[in-house]
VOBADO-272044 format. One record per residue (C-alpha): residue number from 1; residue in one letter; x, y, z. Coordinates in nm, 3 decimals, decimal comma, padded with zeros to 5 digits, always signed. Last residue first. Layout:
% residues N
<num:NUM residuo:a px:X py:Y pz:Z>
...
% end
This chain:
% residues 42
<num:42 residuo:w px:+06,645 py:+09,153 pz:+09,320>
<num:41 residuo:w px:+06,628 py:+09,057 pz:+08,979>
<num:40 residuo:l px:+06,490 py:+09,391 pz:+08,860>
<num:39 residuo:v px:+06,767 py:+09,578 pz:+09,053>
<num:38 residuo:g px:+07,054 py:+09,361 pz:+08,905>
<num:37 residuo:a px:+06,901 py:+09,381 pz:+08,556>
<num:36 residuo:t px:+06,895 py:+09,757 pz:+08,587>
<num:35 residuo:i px:+07,264 py:+09,760 pz:+08,720>
<num:34 residuo:a px:+07,386 py:+09,542 pz:+08,421>
<num:33 residuo:l px:+07,181 py:+09,745 pz:+08,163>
<num:32 residuo:v px:+07,336 py:+10,075 pz:+08,302>
<num:31 residuo:a px:+07,687 py:+09,917 pz:+08,291>
<num:30 residuo:g px:+07,636 py:+09,791 pz:+07,939>
<num:29 residuo:v px:+07,530 py:+10,127 pz:+07,814>
<num:28 residuo:g px:+07,829 py:+10,287 pz:+07,994>
<num:27 residuo:v px:+08,065 py:+10,022 pz:+07,839>
<num:26 residuo:l px:+07,940 py:+10,146 pz:+07,493>
<num:25 residuo:a px:+07,963 py:+10,504 pz:+07,573>
<num:24 residuo:a px:+08,312 py:+10,460 pz:+07,724>
<num:23 residuo:f px:+08,418 py:+10,276 pz:+07,410>
<num:22 residuo:v px:+08,302 py:+10,572 pz:+07,193>
<num:21 residuo:k px:+08,455 py:+10,834 pz:+07,422>
<num:20 residuo:l px:+08,800 py:+10,695 pz:+07,422>
<num:19 residuo:g px:+08,993 py:+10,993 pz:+07,547>
<num:18 residuo:q px:+09,187 py:+10,833 pz:+07,813>
<num:17 residuo:k px:+08,979 py:+10,992 pz:+08,087>
<num:16 residuo:f px:+08,651 py:+10,865 pz:+07,923>
<num:15 residuo:l px:+08,809 py:+10,508 pz:+07,929>
<num:14 residuo:s px:+08,879 py:+10,536 pz:+08,306>
<num:13 residuo:f px:+08,541 py:+10,684 pz:+08,392>
<num:12 residuo:v px:+08,360 py:+10,417 pz:+08,183>
<num:11 residuo:g px:+08,568 py:+10,136 pz:+08,341>
<num:10 residuo:g px:+08,463 py:+10,261 pz:+08,670>
<num:9 residuo:a px:+08,103 py:+10,240 pz:+08,556>
<num:8 residuo:m px:+08,174 py:+09,876 pz:+08,439>
<num:7 residuo:f px:+08,270 py:+09,781 pz:+08,804>
<num:6 residuo:l px:+07,939 py:+09,944 pz:+08,934>
<num:5 residuo:g px:+07,756 py:+09,735 pz:+08,654>
<num:4 residuo:i px:+07,940 py:+09,421 pz:+08,773>
<num:3 residuo:f px:+07,847 py:+09,495 pz:+09,126>
<num:2 residuo:v px:+07,487 py:+09,545 pz:+09,041>
<num:1 residuo:m px:+07,484 py:+09,205 pz:+08,852>
% end
């Protein structure tokens, strides 16, 4: 889950660079949730 969250964090950076701030925010929320789930699962 942590790796998925880090992958999504890279997607946030890419989307933000393209100017898609709404999608970047949505993916960012997903990334935070995935990293949190990975840490709690561990």
